[in-house]
N, CA, C and O atoms as a Maestro MAE file, in Angstrom:
{
 s_m_m2io_version
 :::
 2.0.0
}

f_m_ct {
 s_m_title
 :::
 protein
 m_atom[256] {
  # First column is atom index #
  i_m_mmod_type
  r_m_x_coord
  r_m_y_coord
  r_m_z_coord
  i_m_residue_number
  s_m_chain_name
  s_m_pdb_residue_name
  s_m_pdb_atom_name
  i_m_atomic_number
  :::
  1 25 97.727 56.094 100.858 1 A "MET " " N  " 7
  2 3 97.316 55.626 101.625 1 A "MET " " CA " 6
  3 2 96.850 54.196 101.874 1 A "MET " " C  " 6
  4 15 95.762 54.042 102.428 1 A "MET " " O  " 8
  5 25 97.625 53.064 101.492 2 A "GLY " " N  " 7
  6 3 97.610 52.125 101.315 2 A "GLY " " CA " 6
  7 2 97.284 51.156 102.574 2 A "GLY " " C  " 6
  8 15 97.084 51.498 103.740 2 A "GLY " " O  " 8
  9 25 97.286 49.866 102.026 3 A "SER " " N  " 7
  10 3 97.392 48.742 103.632 3 A "SER " " CA " 6
  11 2 98.782 48.013 103.880 3 A "SER " " C  " 6
  12 15 98.971 46.859 104.264 3 A "SER " " O  " 8
  13 25 99.616 48.905 103.588 4 A "GLU " " N  " 7
  14 3 100.733 48.270 103.902 4 A "GLU " " CA " 6
  15 2 101.207 48.631 105.397 4 A "GLU " " C  " 6
  16 15 101.002 49.677 106.014 4 A "GLU " " O  " 8
  17 25 101.976 47.348 105.856 5 A "LYS " " N  " 7
  18 3 102.597 47.386 107.365 5 A "LYS " " CA " 6
  19 2 103.792 48.103 107.427 5 A "LYS " " C  " 6
  20 15 104.671 48.036 106.567 5 A "LYS " " O  " 8
  21 25 103.833 48.761 108.396 6 A "ARG " " N  " 7
  22 3 104.976 49.002 109.019 6 A "ARG " " CA " 6
  23 2 106.196 48.352 109.712 6 A "ARG " " C  " 6
  24 15 105.738 47.914 110.767 6 A "ARG " " O  " 8
  25 25 107.293 48.114 109.666 7 A "GLN " " N  " 7
  26 3 107.930 47.447 110.364 7 A "GLN " " CA " 6
  27 2 108.363 48.228 111.376 7 A "GLN " " C  " 6
  28 15 109.014 49.244 111.134 7 A "GLN " " O  " 8
  29 25 108.023 47.810 112.770 8 A "PRO " " N  " 7
  30 3 109.090 48.518 114.088 8 A "PRO " " CA " 6
  31 2 110.566 48.323 114.014 8 A "PRO " " C  " 6
  32 15 111.272 47.349 113.756 8 A "PRO " " O  " 8
  33 25 110.880 49.971 114.426 9 A "ALA " " N  " 7
  34 3 112.546 50.306 114.056 9 A "ALA " " CA " 6
  35 2 113.194 49.228 114.916 9 A "ALA " " C  " 6
  36 15 112.795 48.680 115.943 9 A "ALA " " O  " 8
  37 25 114.079 49.113 114.347 10 A "ARG " " N  " 7
  38 3 114.968 47.810 115.061 10 A "ARG " " CA " 6
  39 2 115.590 48.436 116.116 10 A "ARG " " C  " 6
  40 15 115.843 49.641 116.120 10 A "ARG " " O  " 8
  41 25 115.912 47.490 117.233 11 A "GLN " " N  " 7
  42 3 116.348 48.083 118.301 11 A "GLN " " CA " 6
  43 2 117.916 48.115 118.098 11 A "GLN " " C  " 6
  44 15 118.327 47.407 117.179 11 A "GLN " " O  " 8
  45 25 118.993 48.939 118.931 12 A "GLU " " N  " 7
  46 3 120.103 48.689 119.119 12 A "GLU " " CA " 6
  47 2 120.550 47.716 119.080 12 A "GLU " " C  " 6
  48 15 121.294 47.443 118.139 12 A "GLU " " O  " 8
  49 25 120.274 46.758 120.120 13 A "ARG " " N  " 7
  50 3 120.858 45.592 120.833 13 A "ARG " " CA " 6
  51 2 119.386 44.706 121.059 13 A "ARG " " C  " 6
  52 15 118.282 45.080 121.454 13 A "ARG " " O  " 8
  53 25 119.778 43.675 120.724 14 A "PRO " " N  " 7
  54 3 118.349 42.556 121.018 14 A "PRO " " CA " 6
  55 2 117.968 42.903 122.670 14 A "PRO " " C  " 6
  56 15 118.594 43.551 123.509 14 A "PRO " " O  " 8
  57 25 117.247 42.501 122.711 15 A "ASP " " N  " 7
  58 3 116.507 42.162 124.250 15 A "ASP " " CA " 6
  59 2 117.172 41.010 124.444 15 A "ASP " " C  " 6
  60 15 117.426 40.156 123.594 15 A "ASP " " O  " 8
  61 25 117.601 41.012 126.232 16 A "PRO " " N  " 7
  62 3 118.284 40.082 126.583 16 A "PRO " " CA " 6
  63 2 117.833 38.511 126.807 16 A "PRO " " C  " 6
  64 15 118.598 37.547 126.834 16 A "PRO " " O  " 8
  65 25 116.686 38.498 126.931 17 A "GLU " " N  " 7
  66 3 115.710 37.379 126.743 17 A "GLU " " CA " 6
  67 2 115.805 36.811 125.765 17 A "GLU " " C  " 6
  68 15 115.409 35.652 125.885 17 A "GLU " " O  " 8
  69 25 116.263 37.135 124.490 18 A "TRP " " N  " 7
  70 3 116.391 36.654 122.977 18 A "TRP " " CA " 6
  71 2 117.538 36.206 122.816 18 A "TRP " " C  " 6
  72 15 117.601 35.574 121.761 18 A "TRP " " O  " 8
  73 25 118.455 36.236 123.353 19 A "VAL " " N  " 7
  74 3 120.156 36.091 123.307 19 A "VAL " " CA " 6
  75 2 120.091 34.437 123.528 19 A "VAL " " C  " 6
  76 15 119.442 33.802 124.359 19 A "VAL " " O  " 8
  77 25 120.799 34.071 122.713 20 A "ARG " " N  " 7
  78 3 121.042 32.743 122.596 20 A "ARG " " CA " 6
  79 2 122.488 32.180 122.686 20 A "ARG " " C  " 6
  80 15 122.745 31.035 123.061 20 A "ARG " " O  " 8
  81 25 123.480 33.181 122.270 21 A "GLY " " N  " 7
  82 3 124.924 33.210 122.086 21 A "GLY " " CA " 6
  83 2 125.384 33.939 121.214 21 A "GLY " " C  " 6
  84 15 124.676 34.833 120.750 21 A "GLY " " O  " 8
  85 25 126.680 33.742 120.771 22 A "VAL " " N  " 7
  86 3 127.429 34.574 119.993 22 A "VAL " " CA " 6
  87 2 127.679 33.730 118.346 22 A "VAL " " C  " 6
  88 15 127.965 32.564 118.073 22 A "VAL " " O  " 8
  89 25 127.462 34.720 117.646 23 A "CYS " " N  " 7
  90 3 127.257 34.198 116.039 23 A "CYS " " CA " 6
  91 2 128.814 33.663 115.534 23 A "CYS " " C  " 6
  92 15 129.660 34.555 115.470 23 A "CYS " " O  " 8
  93 25 129.160 32.561 115.248 24 A "PRO " " N  " 7
  94 3 130.333 32.130 115.019 24 A "PRO " " CA " 6
  95 2 131.004 32.937 113.904 24 A "PRO " " C  " 6
  96 15 132.193 33.193 114.094 24 A "PRO " " O  " 8
  97 25 130.510 33.328 112.908 25 A "ARG " " N  " 7
  98 3 130.863 34.129 111.608 25 A "ARG " " CA " 6
  99 2 131.081 35.578 112.119 25 A "ARG " " C  " 6
  100 15 131.970 36.162 111.500 25 A "ARG " " O  " 8
  101 25 130.557 36.208 112.979 26 A "CYS " " N  " 7
  102 3 130.443 37.670 112.920 26 A "CYS " " CA " 6
  103 2 130.813 38.488 114.480 26 A "CYS " " C  " 6
  104 15 131.402 39.540 114.732 26 A "CYS " " O  " 8
  105 25 130.154 37.438 115.345 27 A "GLY " " N  " 7
  106 3 130.662 37.988 116.749 27 A "GLY " " CA " 6
  107 2 129.257 38.462 117.189 27 A "GLY " " C  " 6
  108 15 128.883 38.197 118.331 27 A "GLY " " O  " 8
  109 25 128.570 39.055 116.457 28 A "GLU " " N  " 7
  110 3 127.261 39.669 117.040 28 A "GLU " " CA " 6
  111 2 126.417 38.508 117.711 28 A "GLU " " C  " 6
  112 15 126.773 37.338 117.569 28 A "GLU " " O  " 8
  113 25 125.196 38.879 118.508 29 A "GLU " " N  " 7
  114 3 124.791 38.123 118.812 29 A "GLU " " CA " 6
  115 2 123.941 36.939 118.147 29 A "GLU " " C  " 6
  116 15 123.721 36.994 116.937 29 A "GLU " " O  " 8
  117 25 123.470 35.896 118.890 30 A "LEU " " N  " 7
  118 3 122.539 34.773 118.178 30 A "LEU " " CA " 6
  119 2 120.894 35.455 119.154 30 A "LEU " " C  " 6
  120 15 120.707 35.621 120.360 30 A "LEU " " O  " 8
  121 25 120.007 35.686 117.978 31 A "VAL " " N  " 7
  122 3 118.570 35.763 119.174 31 A "VAL " " CA " 6
  123 2 117.808 34.337 118.486 31 A "VAL " " C  " 6
  124 15 118.372 33.585 117.692 31 A "VAL " " O  " 8
  125 25 116.478 34.181 118.967 32 A "SER " " N  " 7
  126 3 115.935 33.106 118.640 32 A "SER " " CA " 6
  127 2 114.902 33.651 118.311 32 A "SER " " C  " 6
  128 15 114.538 34.601 119.004 32 A "SER " " O  " 8
  129 25 114.284 33.348 117.442 33 A "LYS " " N  " 7
  130 3 113.026 33.965 116.454 33 A "LYS " " CA " 6
  131 2 112.142 32.367 116.230 33 A "LYS " " C  " 6
  132 15 112.655 31.316 115.846 33 A "LYS " " O  " 8
  133 25 110.993 32.552 116.526 34 A "CYS " " N  " 7
  134 3 109.873 31.648 116.475 34 A "CYS " " CA " 6
  135 2 108.840 32.003 115.498 34 A "CYS " " C  " 6
  136 15 108.251 33.077 115.628 34 A "CYS " " O  " 8
  137 25 108.486 30.997 114.273 35 A "TYR " " N  " 7
  138 3 108.111 31.170 113.026 35 A "TYR " " CA " 6
  139 2 106.948 29.898 113.203 35 A "TYR " " C  " 6
  140 15 107.299 28.844 113.733 35 A "TYR " " O  " 8
  141 25 105.617 30.082 112.739 36 A "TYR " " N  " 7
  142 3 104.395 29.570 112.574 36 A "TYR " " CA " 6
  143 2 104.622 28.958 111.149 36 A "TYR " " C  " 6
  144 15 105.190 29.656 110.310 36 A "TYR " " O  " 8
  145 25 104.186 27.619 110.811 37 A "VAL " " N  " 7
  146 3 104.550 27.210 109.511 37 A "VAL " " CA " 6
  147 2 103.295 26.402 109.243 37 A "VAL " " C  " 6
  148 15 103.175 25.268 109.708 37 A "VAL " " O  " 8
  149 25 102.288 27.015 108.442 38 A "GLY " " N  " 7
  150 3 100.903 26.739 108.723 38 A "GLY " " CA " 6
  151 2 100.687 25.346 108.564 38 A "GLY " " C  " 6
  152 15 101.259 24.901 107.569 38 A "GLY " " O  " 8
  153 25 100.080 24.560 109.187 39 A "GLY " " N  " 7
  154 3 99.546 23.094 109.235 39 A "GLY " " CA " 6
  155 2 101.016 22.496 109.784 39 A "GLY " " C  " 6
  156 15 100.801 21.354 110.192 39 A "GLY " " O  " 8
  157 25 102.075 22.760 109.903 40 A "ARG " " N  " 7
  158 3 103.161 21.876 110.292 40 A "ARG " " CA " 6
  159 2 103.420 22.273 111.569 40 A "ARG " " C  " 6
  160 15 103.889 21.390 112.288 40 A "ARG " " O  " 8
  161 25 103.185 23.782 112.263 41 A "GLY " " N  " 7
  162 3 103.835 23.736 113.779 41 A "GLY " " CA " 6
  163 2 104.862 24.902 113.744 41 A "GLY " " C  " 6
  164 15 105.062 25.685 112.816 41 A "GLY " " O  " 8
  165 25 105.299 24.862 114.615 42 A "TYR " " N  " 7
  166 3 106.579 26.131 114.954 42 A "TYR " " CA " 6
  167 2 107.772 25.891 114.339 42 A "TYR " " C  " 6
  168 15 108.002 24.683 114.292 42 A "TYR " " O  " 8
  169 25 108.538 26.504 113.896 43 A "LEU " " N  " 7
  170 3 109.743 26.432 113.698 43 A "LEU " " CA " 6
  171 2 110.869 27.692 114.415 43 A "LEU " " C  " 6
  172 15 110.824 28.888 114.129 43 A "LEU " " O  " 8
  173 25 111.686 27.152 115.236 44 A "VAL " " N  " 7
  174 3 112.527 27.829 115.993 44 A "VAL " " CA " 6
  175 2 113.258 28.158 115.267 44 A "VAL " " C  " 6
  176 15 113.345 27.298 114.391 44 A "VAL " " O  " 8
  177 25 114.099 29.227 115.034 45 A "ILE " " N  " 7
  178 3 115.485 29.595 114.293 45 A "ILE " " CA " 6
  179 2 116.271 30.782 115.397 45 A "ILE " " C  " 6
  180 15 115.860 31.704 116.101 45 A "ILE " " O  " 8
  181 25 117.672 30.145 115.079 46 A "TRP " " N  " 7
  182 3 118.619 31.208 116.146 46 A "TRP " " CA " 6
  183 2 119.014 32.009 114.572 46 A "TRP " " C  " 6
  184 15 119.304 31.466 113.507 46 A "TRP " " O  " 8
  185 25 118.894 33.542 114.911 47 A "GLU " " N  " 7
  186 3 119.827 34.054 113.534 47 A "GLU " " CA " 6
  187 2 120.557 35.152 114.177 47 A "GLU " " C  " 6
  188 15 120.414 35.557 115.331 47 A "GLU " " O  " 8
  189 25 121.435 35.617 113.189 48 A "CYS " " N  " 7
  190 3 122.290 36.433 113.715 48 A "CYS " " CA " 6
  191 2 121.873 37.975 113.845 48 A "CYS " " C  " 6
  192 15 121.497 38.459 112.777 48 A "CYS " " O  " 8
  193 25 121.868 38.714 114.787 49 A "TRP " " N  " 7
  194 3 121.396 39.959 114.927 49 A "TRP " " CA " 6
  195 2 121.845 41.113 114.210 49 A "TRP " " C  " 6
  196 15 121.233 42.177 114.311 49 A "TRP " " O  " 8
  197 25 122.989 40.974 113.406 50 A "SER " " N  " 7
  198 3 123.239 41.964 112.329 50 A "SER " " CA " 6
  199 2 122.632 41.469 110.641 50 A "SER " " C  " 6
  200 15 122.858 42.056 109.583 50 A "SER " " O  " 8
  201 25 121.878 40.304 110.845 51 A "SER " " N  " 7
  202 3 121.087 39.584 109.710 51 A "SER " " CA " 6
  203 2 119.614 40.410 109.574 51 A "SER " " C  " 6
  204 15 119.021 40.569 108.507 51 A "SER " " O  " 8
  205 25 119.139 40.921 110.952 52 A "LEU " " N  " 7
  206 3 118.091 41.253 110.783 52 A "LEU " " CA " 6
  207 2 117.994 43.032 110.665 52 A "LEU " " C  " 6
  208 15 116.964 43.663 110.428 52 A "LEU " " O  " 8
  209 25 118.790 43.365 110.802 53 A "ALA " " N  " 7
  210 3 119.421 44.970 110.109 53 A "ALA " " CA " 6
  211 2 118.380 45.055 108.712 53 A "ALA " " C  " 6
  212 15 117.946 44.112 108.052 53 A "ALA " " O  " 8
  213 25 118.177 46.355 108.541 54 A "GLU " " N  " 7
  214 3 117.790 46.356 106.955 54 A "GLU " " CA " 6
  215 2 118.962 46.543 105.776 54 A "GLU " " C  " 6
  216 15 118.711 46.537 104.571 54 A "GLU " " O  " 8
  217 25 120.188 46.699 106.315 55 A "THR " " N  " 7
  218 3 121.249 46.318 105.669 55 A "THR " " CA " 6
  219 2 122.049 45.122 106.197 55 A "THR " " C  " 6
  220 15 122.862 45.402 107.078 55 A "THR " " O  " 8
  221 25 121.978 44.039 105.879 56 A "SER " " N  " 7
  222 3 122.304 42.955 106.653 56 A "SER " " CA " 6
  223 2 123.889 42.589 106.389 56 A "SER " " C  " 6
  224 15 124.385 42.706 105.269 56 A "SER " " O  " 8
  225 25 124.514 42.207 107.351 57 A "THR " " N  " 7
  226 3 125.811 42.128 107.245 57 A "THR " " CA " 6
  227 2 126.535 40.669 107.457 57 A "THR " " C  " 6
  228 15 127.735 40.401 107.409 57 A "THR " " O  " 8
  229 25 125.390 39.800 107.712 58 A "CYS " " N  " 7
  230 3 125.687 38.575 108.303 58 A "CYS " " CA " 6
  231 2 124.636 37.572 107.805 58 A "CYS " " C  " 6
  232 15 123.505 37.992 108.047 58 A "CYS " " O  " 8
  233 25 124.644 36.561 107.281 59 A "ASP " " N  " 7
  234 3 123.541 35.580 107.042 59 A "ASP " " CA " 6
  235 2 123.562 34.446 107.910 59 A "ASP " " C  " 6
  236 15 122.847 33.570 107.422 59 A "ASP " " O  " 8
  237 25 124.055 34.105 108.945 60 A "TYR " " N  " 7
  238 3 124.053 33.203 109.549 60 A "TYR " " CA " 6
  239 2 122.413 32.849 110.112 60 A "TYR " " C  " 6
  240 15 121.570 33.691 110.421 60 A "TYR " " O  " 8
  241 25 122.257 31.326 110.137 61 A "ARG " " N  " 7
  242 3 120.975 30.972 110.745 61 A "ARG " " CA " 6
  243 2 121.130 29.499 111.201 61 A "ARG " " C  " 6
  244 15 121.896 28.745 110.600 61 A "ARG " " O  " 8
  245 25 120.442 29.117 112.205 62 A "ARG " " N  " 7
  246 3 120.646 27.995 112.575 62 A "ARG " " CA " 6
  247 2 119.047 27.428 112.868 62 A "ARG " " C  " 6
  248 15 118.382 28.020 113.718 62 A "ARG " " O  " 8
  249 25 118.568 26.475 112.269 63 A "VAL " " N  " 7
  250 3 117.316 25.789 112.204 63 A "VAL " " CA " 6
  251 2 117.138 24.994 113.436 63 A "VAL " " C  " 6
  252 15 117.845 23.990 113.350 63 A "VAL " " O  " 8
  253 25 116.623 25.025 114.308 64 A "LEU " " N  " 7
  254 3 116.737 23.873 115.865 64 A "LEU " " CA " 6
  255 2 115.493 22.975 115.387 64 A "LEU " " C  " 6
  256 15 115.117 22.025 116.074 64 A "LEU " " O  " 8
  :::
 }
 m_bond[255] {
  # First column is bond index #
  i_m_from
  i_m_to
  i_m_order
  :::
  1 1 2 1
  2 2 3 1
  3 3 4 2
  4 3 5 1
  5 5 6 1
  6 6 7 1
  7 7 8 2
  8 7 9 1
  9 9 10 1
  10 10 11 1
  11 11 12 2
  12 11 13 1
  13 13 14 1
  14 14 15 1
  15 15 16 2
  16 15 17 1
  17 17 18 1
  18 18 19 1
  19 19 20 2
  20 19 21 1
  21 21 22 1
  22 22 23 1
  23 23 24 2
  24 23 25 1
  25 25 26 1
  26 26 27 1
  27 27 28 2
  28 27 29 1
  29 29 30 1
  30 30 31 1
  31 31 32 2
  32 31 33 1
  33 33 34 1
  34 34 35 1
  35 35 36 2
  36 35 37 1
  37 37 38 1
  38 38 39 1
  39 39 40 2
  40 39 41 1
  41 41 42 1
  42 42 43 1
  43 43 44 2
  44 43 45 1
  45 45 46 1
  46 46 47 1
  47 47 48 2
  48 47 49 1
  49 49 50 1
  50 50 51 1
  51 51 52 2
  52 51 53 1
  53 53 54 1
  54 54 55 1
  55 55 56 2
  56 55 57 1
  57 57 58 1
  58 58 59 1
  59 59 60 2
  60 59 61 1
  61 61 62 1
  62 62 63 1
  63 63 64 2
  64 63 65 1
  65 65 66 1
  66 66 67 1
  67 67 68 2
  68 67 69 1
  69 69 70 1
  70 70 71 1
  71 71 72 2
  72 71 73 1
  73 73 74 1
  74 74 75 1
  75 75 76 2
  76 75 77 1
  77 77 78 1
  78 78 79 1
  79 79 80 2
  80 79 81 1
  81 81 82 1
  82 82 83 1
  83 83 84 2
  84 83 85 1
  85 85 86 1
  86 86 87 1
  87 87 88 2
  88 87 89 1
  89 89 90 1
  90 90 91 1
  91 91 92 2
  92 91 93 1
  93 93 94 1
  94 94 95 1
  95 95 96 2
  96 95 97 1
  97 97 98 1
  98 98 99 1
  99 99 100 2
  100 99 101 1
  101 101 102 1
  102 102 103 1
  103 103 104 2
  104 103 105 1
  105 105 106 1
  106 106 107 1
  107 107 108 2
  108 107 109 1
  109 109 110 1
  110 110 111 1
  111 111 112 2
  112 111 113 1
  113 113 114 1
  114 114 115 1
  115 115 116 2
  116 115 117 1
  117 117 118 1
  118 118 119 1
  119 119 120 2
  120 119 121 1
  121 121 122 1
  122 122 123 1
  123 123 124 2
  124 123 125 1
  125 125 126 1
  126 126 127 1
  127 127 128 2
  128 127 129 1
  129 129 130 1
  130 130 131 1
  131 131 132 2
  132 131 133 1
  133 133 134 1
  134 134 135 1
  135 135 136 2
  136 135 137 1
  137 137 138 1
  138 138 139 1
  139 139 140 2
  140 139 141 1
  141 141 142 1
  142 142 143 1
  143 143 144 2
  144 143 145 1
  145 145 146 1
  146 146 147 1
  147 147 148 2
  148 147 149 1
  149 149 150 1
  150 150 151 1
  151 151 152 2
  152 151 153 1
  153 153 154 1
  154 154 155 1
  155 155 156 2
  156 155 157 1
  157 157 158 1
  158 158 159 1
  159 159 160 2
  160 159 161 1
  161 161 162 1
  162 162 163 1
  163 163 164 2
  164 163 165 1
  165 165 166 1
  166 166 167 1
  167 167 168 2
  168 167 169 1
  169 169 170 1
  170 170 171 1
  171 171 172 2
  172 171 173 1
  173 173 174 1
  174 174 175 1
  175 175 176 2
  176 175 177 1
  177 177 178 1
  178 178 179 1
  179 179 180 2
  180 179 181 1
  181 181 182 1
  182 182 183 1
  183 183 184 2
  184 183 185 1
  185 185 186 1
  186 186 187 1
  187 187 188 2
  188 187 189 1
  189 189 190 1
  190 190 191 1
  191 191 192 2
  192 191 193 1
  193 193 194 1
  194 194 195 1
  195 195 196 2
  196 195 197 1
  197 197 198 1
  198 198 199 1
  199 199 200 2
  200 199 201 1
  201 201 202 1
  202 202 203 1
  203 203 204 2
  204 203 205 1
  205 205 206 1
  206 206 207 1
  207 207 208 2
  208 207 209 1
  209 209 210 1
  210 210 211 1
  211 211 212 2
  212 211 213 1
  213 213 214 1
  214 214 215 1
  215 215 216 2
  216 215 217 1
  217 217 218 1
  218 218 219 1
  219 219 220 2
  220 219 221 1
  221 221 222 1
  222 222 223 1
  223 223 224 2
  224 223 225 1
  225 225 226 1
  226 226 227 1
  227 227 228 2
  228 227 229 1
  229 229 230 1
  230 230 231 1
  231 231 232 2
  232 231 233 1
  233 233 234 1
  234 234 235 1
  235 235 236 2
  236 235 237 1
  237 237 238 1
  238 238 239 1
  239 239 240 2
  240 239 241 1
  241 241 242 1
  242 242 243 1
  243 243 244 2
  244 243 245 1
  245 245 246 1
  246 246 247 1
  247 247 248 2
  248 247 249 1
  249 249 250 1
  250 250 251 1
  251 251 252 2
  252 251 253 1
  253 253 254 1
  254 254 255 1
  255 255 256 2
  :::
 }
}
């Protein structure tokens, strides 16, 4: 019983509101993710949906 955080189960398909296109490498959906970088602001990245799986099969990312 530590203070470890559990990641929510990955959905089979992404929420349609997150989809920004099709991955040019593998054809999966590209999803928009927003990260806060301390003291600098927000960073928006489009990532291949298959890269977010436990066992990633694609590593495509595009920083906006």
